[in-house]
C-alpha positions, 0 to 999 in steps of 0.5 A: 526539531529540539525534543526528540518525540515517543510516537505510536504508530497504529496501523491493521494489520502485520500482512505487507499492504500498502498503507502498512508498508508506508507506517513500518517506512515512516516508523523507520525513518523517524528512529532514524532521525533519533525518536522513539517510535513503536508500531502497533498492530492486531497480530491475529495469527500471532506471527508478528509483521512481515519482516522485523523493522529497524524500529520498535514493535507491538503485536497486540493480540487479537481475539478471534474473529466473528464472521462478516467484516463489520464485526470483524473491524469491531472486535479488532479496533476492541482489540486496539483498546483492550491493550490501549486502556494499561496506562503504561502502553500509553507513554508517548508524545503523538499517537498517529493511527494510519487506518478507520480501526486504528483510528477508531480505537485512538477515537475511543481513548480520546472520548474517553479521556485517555489520550489527549490528542490523535493524528490521522494518515488517510491513505484513501476514503473508501466506499463501502455498502454496509451504514455502519463501515461508514461511520465507523470509517468517518469517525475515524477520520472526523475525530484525529486533530492533525491529517498527513495524506500522501497524495494531493488527490486525497488532500481534497477529498479530505479538504472539501470535508473540511479538514486540512491536510499535510501532504507527504508523499511516499517513499523507495528504498532504492538501496533494496529495490534496485535493477541489479541482475544476478542469479536470485531471479532466475531462482525466483522463475525456477521457484514460482514454475514461471513458463519462459516468456514476457511477464508482466506483474501484477501486485494487490492481490484479486480486488476490483480497486486493483482492477484485475479482471479488466488486467486479465481480459487485457492479457487474453487480448495480449497473447493473441500476439503474445501467445507466450506471455506470462501474468504473474499475480501478487499478494491479496492479504487483505482484511477487506471482503472481496469474496464475490469479485474473487469468483467473478475472477475465478469465472474470467480467468476460466472462460481463458482455456489454454491462456488461463495456464499462463495466469500466475496466482501466488498470494502474498510474497516473502519480504526477501523475495519482492525485490527479485520478483519486480527483478523478473518482471518485463513490466509492472500492470498498473492500472487501478481505478483508485490509490492513496498513492501507488506505492509499488510504482516505486519500487517498480521504478527503483528495480528498473522496471517499466510502470503501466498505470491508470491515467487518473490522479495520484499517479498523473500528480508524480509522474509525468507523461515519459515516467511511464505507459500510460492506459485507461483503466476503463478499456481493456484494450488500452491496457494491453496495448500498454503492455504490447508497448512496455516491451518494444525496446526504444521504449523501454530505452526511455522509461527504464532511467526517468523511471530511476530518476523519478525512485532518486526524488522519493526516500523515506528519509524525506517522508519523515521530516516532513511529518515533524512540524505537525508532530511538534505543532500537536505536542506544543498544543497539546502543553499550551 
């Protein structure tokens, strides 16, 4: 690309969710390629992004959210629109949304003639019981002009809606997430007060999409043969309402009785601790029922940690038979078996090097470069 671009990258939160991490890393990769990128997000707490990225940032003041998820989503859309009503805030060549909140804000700005077009990355498409949320999700996609997805699974889903998309994939920083063994893992284990024993890590908090209750059931079965096993559940900073599922999880956890103390709900983890969190784990347990890509799988593999994943797309798109330990996410016994297999030395000796090879193929620079042709075509069309 001969002319460098000024790009407004928009995401829904300053918290370390997968889509936010992708938007941030993409912004950094495009900045490294010489473009001027400003990453935007509503900032309800005024604390800024979960880390300071190597790109420009704008944290948009957010009004107190009213009760209810739909009202909160509409409020965040309004916060975004209010920010970009200022002409000085719209001095960009490309506007790129990564979610329904920012996509709806850009759709409104486009309808009002304040921006000519916008780009939308569809990480995945949710199913909401509230018709208004479904309407907003559809609008954030249908009004976009250029589409990206992180996997062929979601490219096909868009194609069925009549929208062609470019698959850009995901990336991982193999310098940061690497199998570097030192005293920092022991220090983190001490801070988390983790007892000795095999440690299984689940990332994403307690959510239906992450299949956390099935993980809990699998862990209960595993403890019968591995009574010193520990389950670490990290993350969970989500704007969506998971209260009902979380109450069901707590009820299931209480029924574990003596095993419950081996389940550690640690919530969101400081960004500086994430590499060591992977390293102190014996395996990543990620039997999701739906994913856009599964970014944490790459982070675990780059860290030298075997990944237990669902035998479904999108995992089957970028992982071969011997790259991971596969399970049926609908059967906790299958997840438990995969957890046990992840500790077998001969399997680890095969899986870990394969995971490192997989991670080495996914650079954020490659993800950034995959956007440039579509960006250029959109800019040319705008100025035609």
